C-alpha positions in Angstrom: 131.1 -128.1 69.8 132.6 -131.4 70.5 136.3 -131.5 71.5 138.7 -133.2 69.1 140.5 -136.4 70.3 143.8 -134.5 70.0 142.6 -131.7 72.4 141.2 -134.3 74.8 144.4 -136.2 74.8 146.4 -133.0 75.5 144.2 -132.2 78.5 144.7 -135.7 79.9 148.5 -135.4 79.5 148.5 -131.9 81.1 146.3 -132.7 84.1 148.7 -134.9 86.1 151.5 -132.3 85.6 149.2 -129.5 86.8 148.3 -131.6 89.8 152.0 -131.8 90.7 152.1 -128.0 90.6 149.0 -127.9 92.9 150.5 -130.4 95.5 153.8 -128.6 95.4 152.0 -125.3 96.0 150.3 -127.0 99.1 153.7 -128.3 100.4 154.6 -125.1 102.2 151.3 -125.2 104.1 151.8 -128.9 104.8 155.3 -128.3 106.3 153.8 -125.7 108.7 151.2 -128.3 109.8 153.8 -131.0 110.7 157.0 -129.1 111.7 158.2 -126.5 114.2 161.7 -125.0 114.3 162.8 -127.7 116.7 161.4 -130.7 114.7 162.3 -129.8 111.1 165.1 -132.3 110.8 163.2 -135.1 112.4 160.2 -134.4 110.1 162.5 -134.6 107.1 163.8 -138.0 108.2 160.2 -139.3 108.5 159.1 -137.7 105.2 161.9 -139.3 103.1 162.1 -142.5 105.3 158.6 -143.3 104.1 159.5 -142.7 100.4 162.8 -144.4 100.1 161.7 -148.1 100.5 158.9 -147.6 97.9 161.2 -145.9 95.4 164.0 -148.4 96.1 161.7 -151.3 95.4 161.0 -149.9 92.0 164.6 -149.0 91.3 166.3 -152.1 92.8 167.4 -153.6 89.4 168.9 -150.4 88.1 170.6 -149.7 91.4 172.6 -152.9 91.1 174.0 -151.7 87.8 175.3 -148.4 89.1 179.1 -147.9 88.9 181.2 -146.4 91.7 181.4 -143.1 89.9 177.6 -143.0 89.5 177.1 -143.7 93.2 179.6 -140.9 94.1 178.1 -138.5 91.6 174.5 -139.1 92.9 175.7 -138.8 96.5 177.4 -135.5 95.9 174.2 -134.1 94.4 172.3 -135.6 97.3 174.4 -133.5 99.7 173.4 -130.3 97.8 169.8 -131.6 97.8 169.8 -131.9 101.6 170.9 -128.3 101.8 167.9 -127.2 99.6 165.4 -129.1 101.8 166.9 -127.9 105.0 166.8 -124.2 103.9 163.3 -124.5 102.4 161.8 -126.3 105.4 163.4 -124.1 108.0 162.3 -121.1 105.9 158.7 -122.4 105.6 158.3 -122.6 109.3 159.6 -119.1 109.8 157.6 -117.3 107.2 154.1 -117.5 105.6 153.3 -120.2 103.1 152.5 -117.5 100.5 155.9 -115.9 100.9 157.8 -119.2 100.8 156.0 -120.3 97.6 156.6 -117.0 95.8 160.2 -116.6 96.8 161.3 -120.1 95.9 160.0 -119.5 92.4 162.9 -117.1 91.9 165.0 -120.2 91.1 163.3 -120.1 87.7 165.1 -116.8 87.1 168.3 -117.5 88.9 169.1 -120.7 87.0 169.3 -119.1 83.5 171.4 -116.3 85.0 173.8 -118.8 86.4 173.8 -120.7 83.1 174.7 -117.5 81.2 177.4 -116.7 83.7 179.0 -120.1 83.4 178.7 -119.9 79.6 180.0 -116.3 79.5 177.1 -115.2 77.4 174.9 -112.2 78.0 171.2 -113.1 78.6 168.6 -111.3 76.6 167.6 -107.8 77.8 164.0 -108.9 78.2 165.2 -111.6 80.6 167.3 -109.1 82.6 164.3 -106.9 82.9 162.2 -109.9 84.2 164.9 -110.6 86.7 164.9 -107.0 87.9 161.1 -107.1 88.2 161.4 -110.3 90.3 163.9 -108.7 92.7 161.7 -105.6 93.1 158.7 -107.8 93.7 160.5 -109.8 96.4 161.5 -106.6 98.1 157.9 -105.5 98.3 156.7 -108.9 99.3 159.1 -109.6 102.1 158.9 -106.1 103.5 155.1 -106.4 103.4 155.0 -103.3 101.3 157.3 -101.3 103.7 161.0 -100.7 104.2 161.4 -103.4 106.8 164.2 -106.0 106.3 163.0 -109.4 105.2 162.2 -112.0 107.9 164.6 -114.9 108.7 162.3 -117.3 106.9 162.2 -115.2 103.8 166.0 -115.1 103.7 166.2 -118.9 104.2 163.8 -119.6 101.4 165.8 -117.2 99.2 168.9 -119.1 100.1 167.1 -122.3 99.1 166.3 -120.7 95.7 170.0 -119.9 95.2 171.1 -123.5 96.1 168.3 -125.0 94.0 169.7 -123.1 91.0 173.2 -124.3 91.8 171.9 -127.8 92.1 170.3 -127.7 88.6 173.5 -126.4 87.1 175.6 -128.9 88.9 173.3 -131.8 87.8 173.6 -130.7 84.2 177.4 -130.8 84.4 177.9 -134.0 86.5 179.2 -136.3 83.8 179.2 -139.3 86.0 175.4 -139.5 86.0 174.7 -138.1 82.5 173.7 -141.5 81.1 172.5 -143.0 84.4 168.9 -144.2 84.9 166.9 -141.3 86.3 165.1 -143.5 88.9 168.3 -144.9 90.3 170.1 -141.6 90.6 167.1 -140.0 92.3 167.1 -142.8 94.9 170.8 -142.3 95.6 170.3 -138.5 96.0 167.3 -138.9 98.3 169.1 -141.7 100.3 172.1 -139.4 100.8 169.9 -136.5 101.8 168.0 -138.7 104.3 171.3 -139.9 105.8 172.3 -136.2 106.3 169.0 -135.5 108.0 169.4 -138.6 110.3 173.0 -137.6 111.3 171.9 -134.1 112.1 168.9 -135.4 114.1 171.2 -137.6 116.2 173.3 -134.5 116.9 170.5 -132.7 118.6 166.8 -132.2 118.8 164.0 -134.8 119.2 164.4 -138.2 117.7 162.3 -138.9 114.6 160.4 -141.7 116.3 159.6 -139.4 119.2 158.2 -136.8 116.8 156.3 -139.6 115.0 154.7 -140.8 118.2 153.6 -137.2 119.0 151.7 -136.8 115.8 147.9 -136.9 115.7 145.8 -138.2 112.8 145.8 -134.7 111.1 149.6 -134.4 111.2 150.1 -137.9 109.9 147.7 -137.0 107.0 149.8 -134.0 106.2 153.1 -136.0 106.5 151.8 -138.7 104.1 150.7 -135.9 101.7 154.3 -134.6 101.7 155.8 -138.0 101.3 153.4 -139.7 98.8 152.1 -136.8 96.8 154.7 -134.0 97.0 157.6 -136.4 96.6 156.7 -139.8 95.2 153.7 -138.9 93.0 155.5 -135.7 91.8 158.6 -137.6 90.8 156.8 -140.3 88.8 154.6 -137.8 87.0 157.6 -135.7 86.0 159.4 -138.9 84.8 156.3 -139.8 82.7 155.7 -136.2 81.5 159.1 -135.7 79.9 158.4 -138.6 77.6 154.7 -137.8 77.0 154.8 -134.1 76.3 157.3 -131.3 75.6 159.7 -130.0 78.2 158.4 -126.5 77.5 154.8 -127.5 78.3 155.9 -129.3 81.5 157.9 -126.2 82.6 154.9 -123.9 81.9 152.6 -126.1 84.0 155.0 -126.6 86.9 155.7 -122.9 86.8 152.2 -122.4 88.3 153.4 -123.7 91.6 153.9 -120.3 93.3 150.4 -119.3 92.2 149.0 -122.4 94.0 151.2 -121.7 97.1 149.6 -118.2 97.3 146.1 -119.7 96.9 146.6 -122.2 99.7 148.4 -119.7 101.9 145.6 -117.1 101.6 142.6 -119.4 101.6 143.6 -122.2 104.0 146.4 -120.7 106.2 144.8 -117.3 106.4 147.8 -115.3 105.2 147.1 -111.6 104.9 149.0 -109.3 102.5 148.9 -105.6 102.4 148.3 -103.8 99.1 152.0 -103.3 98.3 152.9 -106.8 99.4 150.2 -108.1 97.2 151.6 -106.1 94.3 155.0 -107.6 95.1 153.6 -111.1 94.9 152.0 -110.4 91.5 155.2 -108.9 90.3 157.1 -112.1 91.2 154.5 -114.2 89.4 154.7 -112.1 86.3 158.5 -111.9 86.4 159.0 -115.6 86.7 156.7 -116.3 83.8 158.3 -113.6 81.7 161.7 -114.8 82.6 160.8 -118.4 81.7 159.6 -117.3 78.3 162.6 -115.0 77.5 165.4 -117.1 79.1 168.2 -118.3 76.8 167.6 -121.9 75.7 169.8 -124.4 77.4 171.9 -126.9 75.5 170.2 -130.1 74.6 173.1 -132.2 75.9 172.5 -131.4 79.5 171.1 -133.7 82.1 168.4 -131.3 82.9 166.6 -132.6 79.8 166.3 -136.0 81.6 166.2 -135.4 85.3 163.4 -133.6 87.0 164.1 -130.8 89.4 163.9 -131.6 93.1 160.4 -131.6 94.5 159.4 -128.6 96.4 159.4 -128.6 100.2 
């Protein structure tokens, strides 16, 4: 039976968003290929240093029109964003790509919980049950099915999920950028985060250019993948998708990111999971999807309807 033009059009709109979820899922593996604990900050300078000129070239006209309040609001969010990337990236090099991708997905459950707390409203019971299932799944996953405490990397990625949730809530409530062009405010945030990384790099550790010179062809390929696909491509697809399709559909497709992280972690990185840890991973996937479907609907006047969430690590 021949596909209808409507269904074909829907597939074409969904495919780029699904590709974003795929490249985000691969980002944790990419980080492990280009960074070690001592070179994380230098790698972040390189990653965003490659993106900023390209993004700035596109955003140059809107950047000139930003007010002082918009610059300050974007910079403040950029400071929070730098914390997310530092926690995620340090976490990714201290744990498996599979664990990192599954744990960071908890932000999908934590954000509605924070929204309910700020609004002093009780979330639906089904959502609370999903949150409980997610916590139990993470306990099994990070303990590898035993009673061992989670590894340092697991805790860092969990911290990143908490900060990511705070970032989304803060972005929704930062009035200074509510009507600001999305491209311009993203550039300000990334420029601020890159400045933070550069200052930290100067304080200790290898210089970014030293790390760049040490990279071979394979590592440069992974770094370009992080910069061009996981950051630049992901941003522009999200910006297009919020206009071309429904936010719910975008959220559903991007929500497959932890699944792809597990696929890349197991098939490419060779991560091995015991039966109970595997059960924990499945519980996290089920819980985040259940939580997304049962979460209280956010108000339509928030900035989260316009501005994409930060790209994964």
